[in-house]
N, C-alpha and C positions, 0 to 999 in steps of 0.2 A: 807796578801792578797797580799803583794807584791811577795812572794814565789809562790803563785798560778799563777800568771801573768807570772812570770820567766818560770815556767812549761808550760805554754800554749804557750809562745813564742818558746820556746825549740822544743816542739811537731808540731809547724808549719813548723820552718826552718830545724830540721834535716830529716823529710821524704823530704824535697825540696833537700837537699844534696844528699840523697840515690836516689832520681829520676834523678837528673843530672848525677850522676856516670853512672846509668845504661842507661842514654841517651847516653853518650859518648861512653861506650862500643858497645851499638848498631851502634852507627854511625862510629866506628873503623872497626866493622865486614861488615857493607854496603858498605864500600870502595873495598871489595873483590867482591861484588855482581854485582857491575856497576861501569864502569869509571865516570858516572855522579854524583856521591855520593863522588866522591874525596874531594871536599872542603866542604862537609856538618858539619863536624867536626868542623873545624875553624870558620865557620859561626855561628853553633850553640853556640860555646863558647862565640862570640861576642854577640849573642842575650842574652844568660844567663848574661851576663855581664852589658848589657844595662838593662835588667829586674830589676838587683839588685841596680843598680843606679836609676831607677825609685821607688823603695822601700825606698832606703834612702832619696829620694827628698820628697817624701811623708809624711815622718816622720816630716819633717820640715815645712809642709804646715798646715794650720789651717784648721781642719775639715769641716767648713762652706763652705770653696771655694769648696772642691770636690763635693758638693751637690748643692751650690746656683747657680752655672751657667751650671748645667746638661742640661737645656733645649737646651744653645747653643752646648754643646756638641753633644747632639742628632741630632740637626740639621745639624752640621757638617758632623756627621756619615751618614745621609741619602744624602746630597750632595756628599760624597766620593761614595756611592753606585751607584749613578747615573752617577756620573764621570767615575766610572770603566767600566759601560755599554758602554758607548761612545768610551773610550779611552783605556781600558784595554786589556791586551793580554789574549788571550784563552790558556788554558792549561788543557788537559785532557778534552776536550769538554765545559769547564767551564770558561765563561769571568769574571773571578774574582780577577784577579791580575793587579796591577800597577808596572810595570818595571822601576827601576831607574838605570839599569846596573848591579852593583854589588849585589844589593838586590831589593826584590819586597815586597811590603805590600798587605795586602789583607783587604778591608775595611769591609768584612763581619765579620772578627774576632776583628776589632776595634770597630765595631758596638756594640758588645757584652757589653762591659764595659759602652759605652755612654748609651746604652738602660737600663742597670742595674741602673745606677746613676739615670737616669731620672724617671725611675719608681719608686724609692726609694722616691725620692723627692716628686712625684705626688701622691703617694698612701699615704704617710706620712701626707698629708694636710687635710685630713678627720678630721673633727671638733669634731668628738667623736666616740668611738669604737662601740657605740649602735646605728645604723642608721635603719631608717625604711626601708622598703623594697624597695622603689622608689629611695632613695638616694644610696643606695647599689647597685642596678642594674645600675643607671646613672655611677656611678664611675667604675664600672666593664666595661661597653660600652666603656667608654673613654679611661680606660687605655688599652682595647683590641684593639682600634685604634692606640694607641700608637705603640703597639707592629706589628699590621697588616701592616703599612706603610712600614717600613724596609723590612719585609717579602716579600711582593709584590715584591718590587725593587731587594731583593735578589733571587726570584723565579725565575727571567727573567735572573740570570746569567748563568746557574740555580746553586745554593748552596743549596740543600735539609738539609745537615747536619747543617747548620749555622741557618735555619729556625727552625729546632727543638730544637736547643740549646736557641734561642730566646723564645719559649714558655716554655721550662722548667725553664728560667729564672722566667718567667711571673707566671707560675702556683705555683711556689715554694713559690713567695712573696704573692700571694694570700693566698694559704694555711697557712702562718704563720703571716697573719694580720689580725685575728679576724672577718674576712667574716663568716656570716653564712654557715655552711656546705651544706645547702641546694641548693645554687648555684653550688656546686661541683657535685650533684646529677643531677640537671638541666642539667650541662655540659656534664656529662657521658651521659646521655640520647640522647642530641644532636649529640655527638660524635657517639653514635652508631648507629643512624639514617642517619647521614651524612655519614658514613663508608659504610653503607649498600647501599644506594642510589649511592656512588661514585663508589662501586665494581659491582654494577648492571649495571651501564654505561660501566663500563670496559668490563664486560665479555658478555654481552649481547646487548650492543647498542654501538658497537665499533666506527661505523661512526659518531654518535653525540658525543662520548666522544671525539674523534680526532678534531672535529670542535670547541668544547669548550676549551679543553686544548692543543692542537696541535700533530703533530706527534712525536716530539723529547719526549715531557712527556710520550707519551704513550709507548714509545720504555724503556724509563727510569722505568715506572712502570713494564713493562713485565720482565725487568732484576730484580726488587727488589721482586716480587711476586713469580717469579719462580726460584729464587735464590738455591733452594736446586737440582733442576735440571740442573742448568746452572751455575756450580761453577766456571769454568774456571780456567785459570792458577795459578791466585794469591792464591784463596783459596785451590785448591787441593793441591799446592806445599807447602804452608804454614803448612796445616795440616800434611803432610809427615815428613816436619821439625820439627813440634811439636811431633810427635810420636816417631820420633827417637832421641830426645834429651836426654830423662833419666833424672836422678837426679841431674846431674850438668852440662847436656849441651854439646855441642860439643867444646866448648873453644872458647878463643879469636884467632882472626886470622885464624879461620878455619869456612866454609860456607858449611852446609849440603847440601842445594839445592837452586836454585835460584826462588824469587817469586817478581814479580813487587810491587813497593810502600812499599817495606820493612821498610825503616825507617819513615815512616809516617802513611799511613792507616794500617800497618800490624807490627807496633813497637813491639806489646805484644807478636806477632807470633817470631819476629826474636830475642826479650829480651830471651823468653823460648828455643829458638835454641841455644843461646848463652850461656846461664846460667843455663838452665834445670828447673827442676820442683822447686828446692831449690830457684832460683833465682827468678821466678815467685811467689811463697811465700812470699818471702820478699818485693817485691813491693806490692802485696795485703795487707800485713799487714801494710804497711806505707800508703796505701790508706786509709785503716779503721782508722787509728790513726788520720790522717789529717783531714779527714771527722767528726771523732766524735768531734774531737777538735774544728772543726768550729762551729758545734752543739752546743757545750757547750759554746763557746764565744757568739754566737747568743741568748741562753736561759738566759745568766746572763746580758745581754745587755738592758738597760732600754730604751734609745732612739730609737724610731720607725724608723728613717732612718738607723741606724746602724743594727738594727735586721734585717730590711727588706735586705739590703744589704747582709748581711751573708746568709740569707736564699736564695736569688736569685743565689749569687755565689755559693752555695753547691748545687743548682739544676742544673747548669750548669756543675760544677765539677761532680758530681755524673753520671749525664746522660752521659757525655762524657768518663768517666771510664766504665760505664756498657756497654754502646754501643760497644765501641773499643773492648773491651777484648770478648764479646760475639760473637762480628761479626768475630773477629781472630779465635775463636773456631769454626765457621760455625753455630751457633746458631740463629744468627740474620743475615740480609742481609746487604751487603756492602754498607754503607752510605757515606763514606768519612770523618768520624769523627775521628779526632786523639787522641791519649791518653795523657792527659794534663802532661805536663813537661817532657814526655820521648819522645814523637814523635818529630821529627824534623819539625820545623817551626818558622820563625821569629816572625809574627805577634801573632800567638797564644801564643807562647813562652811569650813575652813582655806583652802582655793583661793579661795572668794568673797570671804573677807576678806582674804587677801594681795592681790587686785584692787582691794578698796577702799582699801587702804593705799597702793597705786600711784597711785591716782586722786587722794588725798590728797596724796601725793608732787608728782604733777603741779599740782595746784592751788596749792601752798605752793612750788614751786620758784622761784627768781628768774630774771627773764626772760634774765639774760645768763648764766646758768649754763649750761655745755657739757654735751650729751647725747652 
């Protein structure tokens, strides 16, 4: 049993180390792309160190503390989201950052772990796995409102990518929490009907759409829906760099072509440009390893809160991985979603490492320990 846990720990930490190595290689080359990236490598090293310090701290915290006060974390997260709307700095059209000079924080990233913890606490309070239809419906509505509140505030920033991650967390938890699958069928029908109505307004009733959602959101939708016809400098140059990278890439201290947001939104494209097809395969293999490992930890966990945390984190992780890689390949619209553990970013790096710390705590906690 102990050997099994050790292997699980190794297959969590080893992929992280590999991701961090590729992240540093990316940021080293990013310095050649633009002067604004000159300090990114030093800062990312600092964020990684802070993240690993949090992992160590979490290992010494009683598990019940992480979940018991989750409502207060959730409340603080929402207050930070409101605060950034009032006092935050606008970057790339989104008022989503609080600048403190040497560093800035992104409350929508912090909200991910706060929301995840509170949803786990809230949904795990189900009195029994087999509830009647009314009880399940009420629980789903209440938990949906919990996700909806930060989503509405985040929408005003705007940060569409973070909202999608919130709901990826939510639906992953619901899927693995023994709710009757009929609710997912109902949800799918509602999504289809809602999407048809939404697109009808967008394409056929433009004036009504703008009155309801505003002009800025209309143009954001225009960019998302028409992304194939309006690829722009980012995607076009990223695809050219990818196509010319070959098996081993262009190497370190070489840049094939400039493309904006290379170390963040286009981290995977930059990685393939630097390290080629081989480097990309190494990263994808390690993505599969860490995801399957978290799935295995979740399946072997008896405590509901632990199980739901693993499920929600895996939902956020998998969604970020899939969205970032596919949008870098031109298969999905550019949504500003970073590649976990590889893209540059202080808030996202620390939050994801905190989640890894909680997963490690779940893995190492004694069975009889109270949460």
